[in-house]
C-alpha positions in Angstrom: 8.1 -3.4 14.1 7.7 -1.1 11.0 8.9 -3.6 8.0 9.1 -1.2 5.1 9.5 -3.3 2.0 8.5 -2.3 -1.6 8.7 -4.5 -4.8 10.0 -2.8 -8.2 7.8 -4.3 -11.3 10.4 -3.5 -13.8 13.0 -5.9 -15.4 13.6 -7.8 -11.9 9.9 -8.5 -11.8 9.8 -9.7 -15.7 12.6 -12.2 -15.0 11.0 -13.8 -11.7 7.5 -13.8 -13.4 8.8 -15.5 -16.2 10.9 -18.2 -14.2 8.0 -19.0 -12.1 4.8 -18.6 -14.4 5.0 -17.6 -17.7 1.6 -17.3 -18.2 1.6 -14.3 -15.7 4.4 -12.7 -17.3 2.4 -10.0 -19.3 1.6 -8.3 -15.9 5.1 -7.7 -15.0 5.7 -4.5 -17.0 2.3 -3.2 -16.8 1.5 0.1 -15.6 -0.7 -0.5 -12.5 -3.4 1.9 -11.4 -4.4 1.4 -8.2 -8.4 0.2 -8.9 -7.1 -3.2 -11.1 -4.3 -3.7 -8.7 -6.3 -3.3 -5.3 -9.2 -5.8 -7.2 -6.7 -8.4 -8.1 -5.6 -8.9 -4.7 -8.5 -8.3 -2.5 -10.8 -10.1 -4.8 -13.4 -7.3 -4.3 -15.1 -6.9 -7.6 -16.0 -3.0 -7.8 -14.9 -1.5 -11.2 -14.9 2.2 -11.9 -12.9 5.2 -10.5 -11.4 4.7 -7.2 -13.6 7.6 -5.9 -16.6 5.7 -6.7 -15.7 2.3 -4.7 -17.2 3.9 -1.5 -20.7 4.4 -2.8 -20.6 1.2 -5.2 -20.0 -1.0 -1.8 -22.7 -0.1 -0.1 -25.5 -3.1 -0.1 -22.8 -5.0 -1.9 -20.1 -5.3 0.6 -19.6 -4.5 4.6 -17.7 -1.4 5.2 -16.5 0.4 8.3 -14.2 2.2 9.9 -11.5 -0.4 11.5 -8.8 -1.8 9.5 -8.5 -5.6 8.9 -6.1 -7.6 6.7 -7.3 -7.9 3.2 -9.6 -4.7 3.6 -9.6 -2.1 0.9 -8.8 1.7 2.3 -11.1 4.0 0.0 -9.6 7.7 -0.1 -11.5 10.4 -1.0 -10.8 12.4 -3.7 -8.7 15.8 -3.2 -7.9 18.7 -5.3 -4.3 16.8 -6.4 -5.9 13.5 -6.5 -9.2 13.9 -8.3 -10.1 10.5 -8.9 -9.6 9.1 -5.6 -7.5 5.8 -4.2 -8.0 2.5 -3.3 -5.3 0.8 -1.3 -5.3 -3.0 0.5 -4.4 -3.4 4.2 -1.9 -6.3 4.1 -1.4 -6.1 8.0 -2.5 -4.4 11.2 0.2 -3.2 13.4 -1.1 -1.1 15.9 -4.9 0.8 16.6 -3.3 3.6 14.7 -0.7 2.0 12.1 -1.1 -0.5 9.6 0.8 -1.7 6.3 -0.6 -1.6 2.9 0.0 -2.8 -0.3 -1.2 -0.4 -3.2 0.0 0.6 -6.6 0.7 4.1 -8.7 1.4 6.3 -5.4 5.2 6.9 -5.1 7.2 7.6 -8.0 9.6 4.6 -8.0 12.7 5.5 -9.7 11.0 8.4 -11.6 8.0 6.3 -12.8 4.7 5.9 -11.7 2.7 3.0 -12.1 4.7 0.7 -9.6 3.4 -1.7 -6.8 4.5 -1.1 -3.5 4.2 -3.7 -1.0 3.7 -3.6 2.8 4.4 -0.1 3.6 3.1 2.3 6.5 -0.4 4.0 6.8 -0.9 6.0 9.8 -4.1 7.0 11.1 -4.1 10.7 11.9 -7.7 11.4 12.7 -8.3 13.4 15.9 -10.7 10.6 17.1 -9.0 7.4 15.7 -11.4 6.7 13.0 -9.3 6.6 9.9 -10.8 9.1 8.2 -7.6 11.0 7.7 -4.3 9.1 7.3 -0.6 9.7 6.3 1.0 7.7 3.7 4.7 6.0 3.4 6.3 8.1 0.0 9.3 6.4 -1.2 11.2 9.3 -2.6 11.5 10.9 1.1 11.7 7.2 2.7 9.4 8.4 5.2 5.8 9.2 5.8 4.7 12.0 3.1 3.9 15.6 4.4 0.2 15.5 3.1 -2.8 14.1 5.0 -5.4 12.4 3.2 -8.8 12.1 3.8 -10.6 8.4 3.6 -14.0 7.1 3.3 -13.5 3.8 5.4 -12.7 0.2 4.5 -14.6 -2.0 2.2 -14.3 -5.6 3.5 -13.9 -8.9 1.4 -16.7 -11.3 1.6 -16.2 -14.8 1.1 -16.2 -14.9 -3.0 -13.8 -12.1 -2.7 -11.5 -14.0 -0.7 -11.4 -17.1 -2.8 -10.8 -14.9 -5.8 -7.9 -13.5 -3.8 -6.5 -16.8 -2.9 -6.9 -18.2 -6.3 -3.7 -19.7 -7.6 -3.2 -17.0 -10.2 -2.8 -14.6 -7.4 -0.5 -17.0 -5.4 1.8 -16.9 -8.1 1.9 -13.1 -8.9 2.5 -12.5 -5.3 5.3 -14.9 -5.4 6.9 -13.4 -8.4 6.7 -10.2 -6.5 8.2 -11.4 -3.6 11.3 -13.0 -5.7 11.8 -9.7 -7.3 11.9 -7.8 -4.0 14.5 -10.1 -2.8 16.5 -9.5 -6.0 15.7 -5.9 -5.7 17.0 -5.4 -2.1 20.0 -7.7 -3.1 21.0 -5.2 -6.0 20.4 -2.2 -3.7 22.8 -3.7 -1.2 25.4 -4.4 -3.9 25.3 -0.7 -5.1 25.1 0.9 -1.6 27.5 -1.3 0.8 27.5 1.4 3.2 23.8 0.9 4.0 24.4 -2.0 6.1 22.3 -3.1 9.1 22.9 -0.3 11.5 22.1 2.3 9.2 18.6 0.5 8.4 18.0 0.5 12.4 18.6 4.2 12.6 16.3 4.8 9.7 13.8 2.8 11.4 14.2 4.4 14.7 13.8 7.8 13.2 10.5 6.9 11.1 9.0 5.6 14.5 9.6 8.9 16.3 8.2 10.7 13.8 5.0 8.2 13.9 4.8 8.6 17.5 4.8 12.4 17.1 2.2 12.1 14.2 0.0 10.3 16.6 0.4 12.3 19.5 0.0 15.5 17.3 -3.6 13.7 16.2 -5.0 13.2 19.8 -4.4 17.0 20.4 -6.3 18.0 17.3 -3.2 19.1 15.6 -2.8 17.3 12.6 -2.8 19.5 9.8 -1.3 18.2 6.4 1.3 20.2 4.1 
């Protein structure tokens, strides 16, 4: 159930973008910050640091506390994340689990500024209002240990949806999907032992962990570390 995929925007993405759309090639090696990437794929036209998005959205976009595909989740600033963070919901899996696509979260192969597509985010708030979440962290290949406070979701309007569905965005998404496929093939070639059974085992372990987190949240025991 918990599909975890990621796109490495490095040399593989450069090749994919240059093959599919030369005009989009300049974006492939960009160090992506979360804000311009979220704006690009959601179409929501808010500018400034992620920590300002929630306040800026009031009166301009609908906001709320339930995830929907295409909505932007706004993270509150923390001591370690002073500028906040924004991520786009790519799929709603259950009432407590979604997949997000975002930029500049996990260090990928030692580098930040990368894009991660369709990774797991879990609501661990005691009341199920998405005010506290845990996020997939690539180096550990699991949910990270920290719990992050959030404001809620900003929902795209019709104009934003039109922008997100523009031909340019479709080309970008296609290019990233090709790069992801190429990266997966490379990983399989480098690590031939990581076959289907190993992947299923990892998925099962992570599913158990997510289930335990949700159970702890409903008991009010959701402290981060």
